VEXRO-151276 format. One line per 8 residues: number of its first residue (from 1); for each residue x, y, z negated of N, C-alpha, C. Coordinates in steps of 0.1 Angstrom, whole numbers, plus 2048, in hexadecimal, padded with zeros to 3 digits. Each point is the difference from the previous one (the first is absolute). Layout:
NUM> X,Y,Z,X,Y,Z,X,Y,Z; ...;
***
This chain:
1> 7FB,7F6,9B3,7FD,80E,7FC,7F9,800,7F2; 7F7,7F6,7FE,7F9,7FF,7F3,809,7FD,7F5; 80A,7F7,802,80A,7FD,7F6,808,80C,7FC; 804,808,80A,808,80C,7FE,7F7,80A,7F8; 7F3,801,803,7F7,809,7F9,7FF,7FC,7F1; 7FE,7F3,7FE,7FF,7FB,7F2,80D,802,7F8; 80C,7FE,807,80C,803,7F9,802,80E,7FC; 7FB,809,809,801,80E,7FD,7F7,804,7F4;
9> 7F5,7FA,7FF,7F7,802,7F4,807,7FC,7F3; 807,7F4,801,807,7FA,7F4,80B,80A,7FC; 808,804,80A,80B,809,7FD,7FB,80D,7FA; 7F5,805,805,7FA,80D,7FB,7FC,7FE,7F2; 7F9,7F4,7FD,7FB,7FE,7F2,80B,7FF,7F6; 80B,7F9,804,80C,7FF,7F7,806,80D,7FE; 801,808,80A,807,80D,7FF,7F8,80A,7F7; 7F2,7FE,800,7F8,808,7F7,800,7FC,7F2;
17> 806,7F4,7FD,801,7FB,7F2,80E,802,7FB; 801,806,7F5,80D,803,7FA,803,7F7,7F4; 808,7F5,802,803,7F7,7F6,80E,803,7F9; 806,80B,804,80B,805,7F9,80B,7F6,7FE; 804,7FF,7F3,80B,7F6,7FC,7FB,7F2,7FF; 7F4,7FD,802,7FA,7F3,7FF,803,7F8,80C; 803,7F3,7FF,801,7F6,80B,7F4,7F8,800; 7F8,800,80B,7F5,7F7,801,804,7F2,802;
25> 7FA,7F7,7F7,803,7F2,801,7F5,7F9,809; 7F3,804,7FD,7F5,7FB,808,7F4,808,7FD; 7F5,7FE,809,7F3,805,7FC,7FA,7F6,7F7; 7F5,804,7F9,7F9,7F8,7F7,7F3,7FB,806; 7FB,7F5,7FB,7F3,7FA,805,7F5,80A,7FF; 7F6,7FF,808,7F4,809,801,7F9,801,7F2; 800,7F5,7F9,7F9,800,7F3,807,809,7F6; 80C,805,803,807,808,7F6,802,80F,804;
33> 7F6,805,807,801,80E,804,7FF,80A,7F4; 7FB,7FB,7F5,800,809,7F4,808,7F9,7F4; 80B,7FA,804,809,7F9,7F6,804,80A,7F6; 801,7FC,7F3,803,809,7F5,80B,7FB,7F6; 803,7F3,801,80A,7FB,7F7,807,7F4,805; 80C,7FD,7FC,808,7F6,806,80B,7FB,7F6; 803,7F3,800,80B,7FA,7F9,806,7F5,808; 80D,7FE,7FE,807,7F6,808,7FD,7F2,7FB;
41> 800,7F6,809,7FD,7F2,7FD,80A,7F8,808; 807,7F8,7F9,80A,7F6,806,80A,806,80A; 803,80D,7FE,80A,807,808,7FD,802,80E; 7F5,7FA,805,7FD,801,80E,7F1,804,803; 7F9,802,7F6,7F2,803,801,7FC,80B,7F5; 7F4,806,802,7FB,809,7F6,7F2,7FC,7FD; 7FC,803,7F4,7F2,800,7FC,7FB,80F,801; 7F4,802,805,7FA,80D,802,7F2,801,7FC;
49> 7FB,80C,7FC,7F2,803,7FD,7FC,80C,808; 7F3,802,800,7FA,80C,806,7F8,808,7F5; 7FD,80C,802,7FB,809,7F6,7F1,801,800; 7FA,80A,7FB,7F2,802,7FE,7F7,7FD,80C; 7F6,7F8,7FD,7F6,7FC,80B,804,7F4,808; 80B,7FA,7FD,804,7F4,807,7FE,7F3,7F8; 804,7F5,806,7FD,7F3,7FA,808,7FD,7F4; 7FA,7F8,7F7,807,7FB,7F4,80A,7F5,803;
57> 80A,804,808,809,7F5,806,80E,804,7FE; 809,7F6,800,80E,801,800,805,7FA,80D; 809,807,807,804,7FC,80E,80F,7FC,800; 803,7F6,807,80E,7FC,801,805,801,80E; 80A,808,802,805,804,80E,80F,7FE,800; 805,7FB,80C,80E,7FE,801,806,80E,805; 80D,800,801,807,80D,803,800,803,80F; 7F9,7F7,808,7FE,803,80E,7F2,805,802;
65> 7F9,802,7F5,7F2,806,801,7F5,7F6,802; 803,7F3,7FF,7F6,7F5,802,7F8,7FD,7F3; 7F3,800,801,7F8,7FC,7F5,801,7F1,7FE; 804,7FC,7F4,802,7F2,7FD,7F4,7FA,7F8; 7FA,808,7F7,7F5,7FB,7F9,7F9,80C,7F8; 7F3,7FE,7FC,7FA,80A,7F8,7F8,7F8,7F5; 7FF,807,7F4,7FB,7F9,7F4,7F6,808,7F9; 7F4,7FB,7FE,7F6,807,7F8,805,800,7F1;
73> 7FF,80C,7FA,803,801,7F1,7F3,7FF,7F9; 7FE,7F6,7F8,7F4,7FE,7F9,801,807,7F2; 7F4,804,7FB,800,808,7F3,806,80D,802; 7FF,806,80C,806,80D,803,7F8,807,80A; 800,80D,7FF,7F9,808,80A,809,80C,804; 800,802,80D,809,80B,806,7F9,80D,7FF; 801,806,7F4,7FA,80E,7FE,80A,809,807; 80C,800,7FD,80A,807,808,80E,7FB,7FD;
81> 804,7F5,807,80D,7F9,7FE,80B,809,806; 80A,803,7F9,809,80A,805,80F,7FB,800; 804,7F6,7F8,80D,7FC,800,801,7F1,7FB; 80B,7FA,804,803,7F2,7FC,80D,800,7F8; 801,7F7,7F6,80D,7FE,7F9,801,7F1,7FD; 80C,7FC,7FD,803,7F2,7FC,80A,7FF,7F6; 801,7F5,7F9,80A,7FD,7F6,808,7F4,804; 80A,7FD,7F7,80A,7F5,804,7F9,7F2,800;
89> 7F5,7FF,7F9,7F9,7F3,800,7F6,7FE,80B; 800,809,809,7F7,7FF,80C,7F2,805,7FE; 7FD,806,7F4,7F3,806,7FE,7FF,80D,809; 7F4,802,805,7FD,80C,808,7F6,809,7F8; 801,80D,802,7F8,809,7F9,7FA,80A,80B; 7F3,801,800,7F9,809,809,7FC,80C,7F9; 804,80C,803,7FC,80C,7FA,7F3,806,805; 7F5,7FD,7F9,7F3,806,803,7FE,80D,7F8;
97> 808,80A,804,800,80C,7F8,7FF,80D,809; 7FD,7FE,80D,7FE,80C,808,7F4,808,7FA; 802,80D,7FF,7F8,809,7F9,800,80E,805; 7FC,802,80D,802,80C,807,7FA,80C,7F8; 7F4,7FE,7FB,7F8,80B,7F9,803,801,7F2; 809,7F7,7FA,803,800,7F2,7F4,7FE,7F7; 7F7,7F7,805,7F3,7FE,7F8,7FE,7F2,7FC; 809,7F7,804,7FE,7F2,7FC,803,7FD,7F2;
105> 7F8,7F7,7FA,802,7FB,7F2,802,7F1,800; 801,7FA,80C,802,7F1,801,80D,7FD,807; 80B,806,7FB,80D,7FD,806,804,7F2,7FC; 806,7F9,809,805,7F2,7FD,80B,7FC,809; 807,7F6,7FC,80A,7F9,808,7FC,7F1,7FF; 800,7FA,80C,7FD,7F2,801,80D,7F8,800; 801,7F6,7F7,80C,7F7,7FF,7FC,7F3,807; 808,7FC,809,7FE,7F3,807,80C,7F7,7FD;
113> 7FE,7F5,7F8,80B,7F8,7FB,807,7F9,80B; 80D,800,800,808,7F9,80A,807,7F4,7FA; 808,7F9,808,802,803,80E,7F4,7FD,809; 7FD,808,80A,7F4,7FF,808,803,7F5,80B; 7F6,7F8,802,800,7F6,80B,7F9,805,80C; 807,803,80B,7F9,806,80C,7F6,7F7,806; 7FF,7F3,7FC,7F6,7F7,805,7F2,802,7F9; 800,807,7F4,7F4,803,7F9,7F8,80B,807;
121> 7F3,7FE,802,7F8,80A,807,7FD,80C,7F6; 7FF,7FC,7F3,7FC,80A,7F6,80A,801,7F5; 802,80C,7FA,808,802,7F4,7F7,806,7F6; 802,7FC,7F3,7F8,805,7F5,808,80B,7F9; 7F9,80B,7FC,806,80B,7FA,7FC,801,7F1; 80A,805,7F8,7FD,805,7F3,800,80F,7FF; 7F9,806,7F7,7FF,80F,7FF,809,806,7F6; 807,80A,804,807,809,7F6,7F9,80D,801;
129> 7F8,803,7F6,7F8,80D,801,807,80B,7F8; 800,80C,804,807,80B,7F9,7F9,80D,802; 804,80A,7F8,7FC,80E,802,80C,809,7FD; 7FF,80C,804,80A,80A,7FD,7FB,808,7F4; 806,7FF,7F5,7FB,807,7F4,800,80F,801; 809,805,808,801,80F,802,7F5,806,808; 7F9,7F7,808,7F4,805,808,7F4,801,7F7; 7FA,80C,7FE,7F5,802,7F8,7F3,802,807;
137> 801,805,80D,7F4,802,808,800,7F9,80D; 7F4,7FC,805,7FF,7F8,80C,7F6,806,80A; 805,808,809,80E,803,803,804,80C,7F7; 80D,802,7FF,805,80D,7F9,7FF,80B,80A; 803,80C,7FB,800,80B,80A,80C,7FF,809; 7FF,806,80C,809,7FD,80B,80F,802,7FC; 803,809,7F7,80E,802,7FC,805,7F5,7F7; 7F8,7F6,7FC,804,7F5,7F7,7FE,7F3,807;
145> 7FE,7FF,80D,7FE,7F4,807,80D,7F8,802; 804,7F9,7F6,80D,7F9,800,7FE,7F1,800; 7F4,7FB,802,7FD,7F2,7FC,7FC,7F7,80C; 802,805,80C,7FF,7F6,80B,80D,7F8,800; 800,7F4,805,80C,7F7,800,800,7F8,80C; 80D,7FF,806,802,7F7,80B,80D,7F8,7FF; 806,800,7F4,80E,7FA,7FF,802,7FA,7F2; 807,7F4,801,804,7FA,7F3,80A,7F5,803;
153> 807,7FB,7F6,80A,7F5,801,800,7F9,7F3; 806,7F4,801,801,7F7,7F4,80F,801,7FB; 801,801,7F3,80E,7FF,7F9,7FE,7FD,7F1; 808,7F7,7FB,801,7FD,7F2,7F2,7FE,7F9; 7F8,7F7,806,7F3,7FC,7FB,7F6,80C,800; 802,80A,808,7F7,80B,801,7FE,804,80E; 7F5,807,803,7FE,807,80D,801,80F,7FE; 809,805,808,802,80F,800,7F8,807,80B;
161> 7F8,809,7FC,7F6,806,809,804,80F,802; 800,804,80D,804,80E,803,7F4,806,807; 7FB,80B,7FA,7F4,806,805,803,809,80D; 7F5,802,807,800,808,80C,7F9,80E,7FD; 807,80A,802,7FC,80E,7FC,7F5,805,80A; 7F5,804,7FA,7F5,806,808,7FC,80E,7FB; 809,806,7F9,7FD,80D,7F9,7FE,80B,80B; 7F8,80A,7FD,7FE,80C,808,800,80C,7F6;
169> 80A,809,801,80B,800,809,80A,7F4,7FD; 807,7FC,80A,808,7F4,7FF,80C,803,7F7; 802,7F8,7F5,80C,802,7F7,80A,7F5,801; 7FE,7F6,809,80B,7F6,804,803,7F6,7F5; 7F9,800,7F5,804,7F8,7F5,7FA,7F2,801; 809,7F6,7FE,7FC,7F2,800,802,7FA,7F2; 7F6,7F9,7FB,801,7FA,7F2,804,7F2,801; 808,7FB,7F7,804,7F2,7FF,7FA,7FA,7F4;
177> 7F8,7F5,802,7FA,7F9,7F5,805,7F1,801; 7FD,7F9,7F5,803,7F2,800,7F5,7F9,7F8; 7FD,7F3,805,7F6,7F7,7F9,807,7F2,800; 7FC,7F8,7F6,805,7F2,800,7FB,7F9,80C; 808,7F6,805,7FD,7F9,80C,7F9,7F3,7FD; 7F5,801,7F8,7F8,7F4,7FC,7F2,805,7FE; 7F7,7F6,801,7F2,802,7FF,7FC,808,7F3; 7F7,809,801,7FC,808,7F5,7FB,80E,803;
185> 7FD,808,7F6,7FB,80D,802,80A,809,7F8; 805,80B,807,80B,808,7FA,7FE,80F,802; 806,807,7F7,802,80E,802,80E,801,806; 801,805,80D,80D,802,806,808,809,7F8; 80D,7FD,7FF,80A,808,7F8,807,80A,80A; 7FF,80D,7FD,807,80A,808,80F,7FF,7FC; 809,7FD,80A,80E,7FF,7FC,809,809,808; 7FA,808,809,809,80A,807,7F8,808,80A;
193> 807,80A,805,7FA,809,80B,80C,804,809; 7FC,803,80C,80A,806,809,7F9,807,80B; 807,80A,806,7FB,807,80C,808,7FC,80C; 7F9,7FB,80A,807,7FA,80C,805,80C,809; 7F7,808,804,803,80C,808,7F4,809,801; 800,80B,806,7F5,809,7FF,7F6,800,80C; 802,7F8,80A,7F7,7FF,80C,7F5,7F6,7FD; 7F4,805,7FF,7F5,7F7,7FC,7FD,7F6,80B;
201> 804,802,80D,7FE,7F7,80A,80A,7F5,801; 80B,801,7F9,80B,7F6,801,805,7FB,7F2; 7FC,807,7F6,806,7FE,7F3,7F7,7F9,7F5; 7F7,7F8,805,7F8,7F7,7F8,805,7F2,801; 7FF,7F8,7F5,805,7F3,800,7F6,7F6,804; 803,7F8,80B,7F6,7F7,806,804,7F1,7FE; 80C,7FD,7FB,804,7F2,7FD,80D,7FF,7F8; 803,7F5,7FB,80C,7FE,7F8,804,7F2,800;
209> 80D,7FE,7FD,806,7F3,7FE,80D,801,7F8; 804,7F5,7FA,80D,7FF,7FA,808,7F5,806; 80D,802,802,809,7F6,806,800,7F3,7F7; 803,7F5,806,801,7F3,7F9,80A,800,7F5; 80B,807,802,80A,801,7F5,7FD,80B,7F6; 7F5,807,802,7FC,80A,7F6,808,80D,800; 808,802,80A,809,80C,800,7FB,80C,807; 7F5,7FE,808,7FB,80B,808,7F0,800,800;
217> 7FB,80B,7FF,7F1,802,801,7FE,809,80C; 7F7,7FC,808,7FC,808,80C,7F2,805,7FF; 7FE,80D,801,7F2,806,801,7FF,805,80E; 7F4,7FE,806,7FD,804,80E,7F6,80B,800; 802,80A,809,7F6,80A,803,7FD,801,80F; 7F9,80A,804,7FD,801,80E,80C,806,807; 80A,7F8,804,80C,804,807,80B,803,7F7; 7FF,7FC,7F3,80B,801,7F7,802,7F4,7F8;
225> 80D,7FE,7FB,803,7F6,7F6,807,806,7F4; 7FE,7FB,7F5,808,803,7F4,806,7F3,7FA; 80D,800,7FF,807,7F4,7FB,806,804,7F3; 7FD,7F8,7F6,805,802,7F2,80B,7F5,7FD; 80B,804,7FB,80B,7F7,7FC,805,805,7F2; 808,7F7,7FA,806,804,7F3,7F6,805,7F6; 7F5,7F9,7FF,7F4,804,7F8,7FF,7F6,7F4; 7F8,804,7F6,7FC,7F7,7F6,7F1,800,7FF;
233> 7FA,7F5,7FF,7F1,7FF,7FE,7FE,803,7F1; 7F6,808,7FC,7F4,802,808,800,80B,80A; 806,80B,7FC,7FF,80C,809,80C,800,80A; 7FD,7F9,80B,80A,7FF,80B,803,80E,807; 7F7,809,7FE,802,80D,807,80C,808,7FB; 806,7FC,7F5,80C,806,7FA,80C,7FA,806; 7FF,7F6,809,80C,7FB,807,804,808,80B; 809,7FB,808,806,808,80B,7F6,7FF,80C;
241> 7FC,80B,806,7F6,801,80A,806,803,80E; 7FD,7F8,809,803,803,80E,7F3,803,808; 7FF,80C,805,7F4,803,808,803,800,80E; 7F8,7F9,808,803,7FD,80E,7F4,805,809; 803,808,809,7F6,804,80B,801,7F6,80B; 7F6,7F8,802,7FF,7F6,80A,7FE,806,80E; 7FD,80D,801,7FF,807,80D,7F5,7F9,808; 7F5,7FD,7FA,7F5,7FA,807,7F3,806,7FC;
249> 7F6,7FF,808,7F3,806,7FD,7F5,7F5,7FF; 804,7F4,7FE,7F7,7F5,7FF,7FA,7FE,7F2; 7F5,7FA,7FE,7F9,7FE,7F4,805,7F4,7F8; 80B,801,7FA,806,7F4,7F9,7F9,7FD,7F3; 7FD,7F3,7FE,7F7,7FC,7F5,806,7F5,7F8; 80B,7F9,805,805,7F4,7F9,80F,7FF,801; 806,7FC,7F5,80F,7FE,801,803,7F4,7F7; 80B,7F8,804,805,7F6,7F8,80F,7FE,804;
257> 808,7FA,7F7,80E,7FD,802,801,7F3,808; 807,801,80C,804,7F4,807,80C,7FA,7FA; 809,808,7FB,80C,7FC,7F8,803,80D,7F8; 80B,7FF,7F9,804,80B,7F7,803,80D,806; 802,800,80D,804,80C,807,7F7,803,80C; 7F6,7F8,803,7F7,802,80B,7F2,800,7FC; 7F8,809,806,7F1,800,7FD,7F8,7FC,80C; 7F5,7FA,7FD,7F5,7FF,80A,7F5,80A,7FD;
265> 7FB,806,80A,7F5,80A,7FE,7F5,7FD,80B; 7F4,805,7FC,7F5,7FE,80A,7F7,80D,7FF; 7F8,802,80B,7F7,80B,800,7F3,7FC,805; 7F6,809,7FE,7F3,7FE,805,7FF,805,80E; 7F6,7FB,807,7FD,805,80E,7F9,80D,7FE; 806,80B,806,7FB,80D,7FF,802,808,80D; 7F6,806,805,801,808,80C,807,7F9,80C; 7FD,7F3,801,805,7F8,80B,80E,7FA,7FE;
273> 806,803,7F5,80E,7FB,7FE,801,7F9,7F2; 80B,7F9,7FD,802,7F9,7F4,7FC,7F2,800; 7FC,7FA,7F5,7FD,7F2,7FE,80C,7F8,804; 80B,804,7FB,80D,7F9,803,807,7FC,7F3; 809,7F6,802,80A,7FC,7F6,80D,806,803; 807,806,7F6,80D,807,803,80A,7FB,7F6; 80D,803,804,80B,7FD,7F8,808,80D,7FE; 806,801,7F4,808,80C,7FD,80C,7FC,7F7;
281> 80C,803,804,80C,7FE,7F8,802,80C,7F7; 801,7FD,7F3,801,80B,7F7,80F,806,801; 801,80C,803,80E,806,801,807,801,7F2; 80D,800,800,807,802,7F4,7FF,80E,7FC; 7FD,803,7F3,7FE,80E,7FB,80D,808,801;
***
């Protein structure tokens, strides 16, 4: 009877969770209940980070949800780590640019030189520091709060940063900036803008990635995806846009390409659900 009772609880919990078009691959380790960024490693693993208030660590997890290793990042502090990116040389980039109140002046990206050796307990970081020249006040008035960030990707020796809109009233605009992918201090260059959609609960950008062949860019929101193709950098927003409703209510925070047509996604633990790794096949437009 106890086994039947427990099974009933499990079925009820799953039925109360709406994962829509996403296929659950696995749950994630307990250390990653606030995961915020992810990149693919060796086609069968992912590197992951957590956001504000968590450890200055990089985590390696396989696609079955098993924790394989964790690594202290030296010369780095998790003020608000929000996304991960990588380049073809195996360098990783941690976006420490979470800025909910739009008041930070210490925005930075940590570069960890690869290829990384999972046997090393610690990885050393270099700093890429930057600011948004268009932001004049810290914080700006509510109608100008365009400078929170949770998403970026690497392409052509640069890091492309997509802001998370926190304006009130909500105007849905996301800004696209770029900075060089090397140690230094920079004024981020504004290269584009786009409006995802009008729902403030679903239409903010929480993660990004570019496919290995460079033909697709994926932006993630809370239950939505935006896929860009047939674009030219810098302003990829002028390319062909495919907007996808994932039909889910989960708090999605990370995305990366598993291959050129399939995405891996993950979410935070929220209201008793989530903290999972998912797979999604990109439909043909």
